[in-house]
C-alpha positions as CSV (number, residue, x, y, z in Angstrom):
1,M,-45.0,-68.8,41.6
2,T,-44.0,-65.2,41.0
3,A,-41.8,-65.3,44.1
4,V,-39.9,-68.3,42.7
5,Y,-39.1,-66.4,39.5
6,V,-37.9,-63.3,41.3
7,V,-35.7,-65.4,43.6
8,S,-34.4,-67.3,40.6
9,V,-33.4,-64.1,38.8
10,L,-31.8,-62.6,42.0
11,L,-29.7,-65.8,42.4
12,V,-28.6,-65.7,38.8
13,F,-27.6,-62.0,39.3
14,L,-25.7,-63.1,42.4
15,T,-23.7,-65.7,40.4
16,M,-23.2,-63.0,37.7
17,A,-21.7,-60.7,40.3
18,L,-19.4,-63.5,41.5
19,A,-18.3,-64.1,37.9
20,L,-17.7,-60.4,37.5
21,V,-15.4,-60.5,40.5
22,R,-13.5,-63.4,38.9
23,A,-13.2,-61.5,35.6
24,L,-11.7,-58.5,37.4
25,K,-9.4,-60.4,39.7
26,G,-8.1,-62.9,37.1
27,P,-5.3,-64.1,37.8
28,T,-4.9,-65.4,34.2
29,I,-6.4,-64.4,31.0
30,Y,-8.2,-67.8,30.8
31,D,-9.9,-67.2,34.1
32,R,-11.2,-63.8,32.8
33,I,-12.4,-65.4,29.5
34,L,-14.2,-68.1,31.4
35,A,-15.8,-65.5,33.7
36,V,-17.0,-63.5,30.8
37,N,-18.4,-66.7,29.2
38,V,-20.3,-67.4,32.5
39,I,-21.7,-63.9,32.5
40,G,-22.9,-64.4,28.9
41,T,-24.5,-67.7,29.7
42,K,-26.2,-66.3,32.8
43,T,-27.5,-63.5,30.6
44,V,-29.1,-66.0,28.3
45,L,-30.7,-67.6,31.4
46,V,-32.1,-64.3,32.6
47,V,-33.6,-63.6,29.2
48,A,-35.2,-67.1,29.2
49,L,-36.5,-66.5,32.7
50,I,-38.0,-63.1,31.7
51,S,-39.6,-64.9,28.7
52,V,-41.2,-67.4,31.0
53,F,-42.2,-64.7,33.5
54,S,-43.8,-62.4,30.9
55,G,-45.3,-65.2,28.8
56,N,-43.6,-63.8,25.7
57,G,-42.1,-66.8,23.8
58,D,-40.3,-64.7,21.2
59,L,-37.6,-63.8,23.8
60,V,-36.4,-67.4,23.7
61,D,-35.3,-66.8,20.1
62,V,-33.4,-63.8,21.4
63,A,-31.8,-65.9,24.1
64,L,-30.7,-68.5,21.6
65,V,-29.1,-65.9,19.2
66,Y,-27.3,-64.4,22.2
67,A,-26.0,-67.8,23.2
68,L,-24.6,-68.3,19.7
69,I,-23.0,-64.9,19.7
70,N,-21.5,-65.6,23.1
71,F,-20.1,-68.9,22.0
72,L,-18.5,-67.4,18.8
73,A,-17.1,-64.5,20.7
74,V,-15.4,-66.7,23.3
75,V,-13.9,-68.9,20.6
76,A,-12.5,-65.8,18.8
77,V,-11.1,-64.4,22.1
78,M,-9.5,-67.7,23.0
79,K,-7.9,-67.9,19.5
80,L,-6.7,-64.3,19.9
81,A,-5.3,-65.1,23.4
82,R,-3.5,-68.3,22.2
83,C,-2.3,-67.2,18.7
84,G,-2.1,-63.5,19.0
85,D,-3.9,-63.1,15.7
86,L,-7.4,-64.1,14.5
87,A,-6.2,-64.6,11.0
88,A,-3.3,-66.9,11.9
89,A,-3.6,-70.5,10.9
90,H,-3.5,-72.8,13.9
91,T,-0.5,-75.1,13.8
92,P,-0.3,-77.6,16.6
93,N,2.9,-77.7,18.7
94,V,3.9,-81.3,17.9
95,T,7.3,-82.3,18.8
96,T,8.8,-85.3,17.0
97,D,11.1,-87.7,18.8
98,N,13.3,-89.5,16.3
99,A,14.7,-91.8,19.0
100,H,11.7,-94.1,18.9
101,E,11.9,-94.7,15.1
């Protein structure tokens, strides 16, 4: 069973390396943000696998807190990329067409 955990962690690290390549290459900011989100999610998975492997259930709490921080950070970076300011109120770009009224 130990070999299965080791192979699982190595495969997760491989996917993290591929996501790192995507984060460095881009080509758009949204590709980079998605790649960083994937790396964060895979980190949560690695912490959970280490928790199972070591038998220490307290690390699952650490993984959940890291997942929440990862989610909030991605939402903040997406708002920063879209609006240019974290404090800016979001106003949807709605165009009105008076021809149909």
